[in-house]
C-alpha positions, 0 to 999 in steps of 0.5 A: 796045135799049140795056141797062145790066146792074149787079152782072154777073158773067163768067158774066151776060155770057156767057148774055146774049152767048150767047141774044142771038146765039141768038135773033138779038135784036141788043141792045146790052149794057153791063155793070157789075160794081158794085151800081146804087144811088144812087152807082152809077147817075150812071155811066149818065150818063157814057155817050155813048150813053143807056139804054133799059133796066136790068137789075138783080139782087136786091140792087141798091138801085132806090129811088125816088131811083135811078128819079127818076135813071133816069127823067132819064137817058131809061130807060124800061125796068127789068127785074129778072133775078129772079122777086121785085122787093122791091128796086125802088120799083114805086109810083115807078117807076109813077108816073114812067112806067117798066115795071118787068119781072121774070122769073116763072119761071126753072126753079123746079127749081134753087131747089126742089133746093137747099131740099133740098140745104140739108135733106140736109146738115144732117140727114145732116151730109154737109158734116161727114162730108166734111171729115172724111174729107179730114182722114182721120177716119173716126169718124162720133160726132156724124153721125146724123141722122134718115129724112125718111120719115113726117116732118112737113115744113112748106112756108110759100109754095106758089108754083111752087117751093113746090109743086115742094118739096112734090112732092118731098117728098111724092112722093120721101121720103113726108113729111107735107106742111102747107102754108101759103098765102093760095091752095090749090092744088087739085093739091097738096091731091090728092096728099095735102098739106095746108093749114093755119093758119101757127100749126099749121104751125110747132107741128106740123113737124120741118122748115120751108121758107120759099118766099114772096115778100118783102112787108111782111105777110110780113117777118120771118114767122119772129120770136121769136113764132113761133119760140116756137111751133115744135116743139123742135129744129125745121130751118128752110131759107130760100131765098127772101129774107133778110128773111123771118126775123129774124136777131137771133131765129133766134140767140137760137132757134139757141143755146137749141135751139128751133132745132135746124138753120138752112139758108139761102141767102139773108140779110136784110143779104147785098148788101154781102157775097154775090157777092164774094170776101174769103177773100184779105182775111184776113190784112189786116183782118177782111172780115166786119163784120157780127156777126150774119152772123159769128155765123151763119157760124162760131157754129154749126159744127155746125148751120147751112148758110149758102150765098151765095145760089147756089139760082138758079145752074144752066144752065138758071136761067141761060140762061131768065133771059138769054131772058125779059130779051131778051125783055121787051126785044124786046116792049118795043122793038116794042110799048112794052109787056111781057107781063102775066106778066113785068109786075112793076107789074101784079102788085104792084097785083093783090097789093096788091087781094088783100091788102085783100080 
């Protein structure tokens, strides 16, 4: 198949090329560094060969208009190289008769371990200690943390990633793990984790970590009202999707001290900034125009940690992502369909049906 890969970086090109050779799938790739959106989709029309599939990433905007263009260009398959697919108008793709694939799992340990890394960094302030020692400041004033043992940690969403976070915290740190999810995981219950209502989790947790997908029902699940229900000084972690958190309300929570610390690997308006290097533009003009992002990055130097959506970025995960995308394309090329686990349209339909119940 001829596959157009958008938002590609050198490491994406290496992963796909190596995996293509390893699996002997012989797909043809064209890599585009730009985001896929209503303007950039037109680059596909400039190529002599038609593309059979496109492979977008989390910040690509595969809207209704983009899908209409893709359909007019003869593209029949969209394979998002992430587990989520909130960046794709799935209903429009279904209407156009297109298949939408995703990567159902890609080393969930990568994201789970990053969530724990954010917790430990913010708690023990190792990022601050590192910088101090580099400047020959060996004092430890202001670096006091707390033991994780025995603390209440709330996990919102206990899918594959959330499950692993629960197990690390329960078995590794002896935390009291509180869980909130529509579906209760019996293995976690047997492990000693406790499923509670969201309000109860907010009220009891010293740390809250978000691991749910982004749907209309979960957008801004963390907002002014939910923040007011939290314990004073609660630590909040988000390695899932930026729009789970209302940034304006979060900033007010940080200013008041209601939110004691915030660690995130994502941001609701990250598309224009994440995965790009603006460091060389500092002397030309302010590289970041987003005032809320500026506040998060520089306004709370002691208790906010932002990383640029790198939680998935491990050798194992990159290999899994490339293999999953290629196997989906291979199956579609041979059978004109994709597997149920990779099928975002089926997953979307199932989620809609469950929410109606």
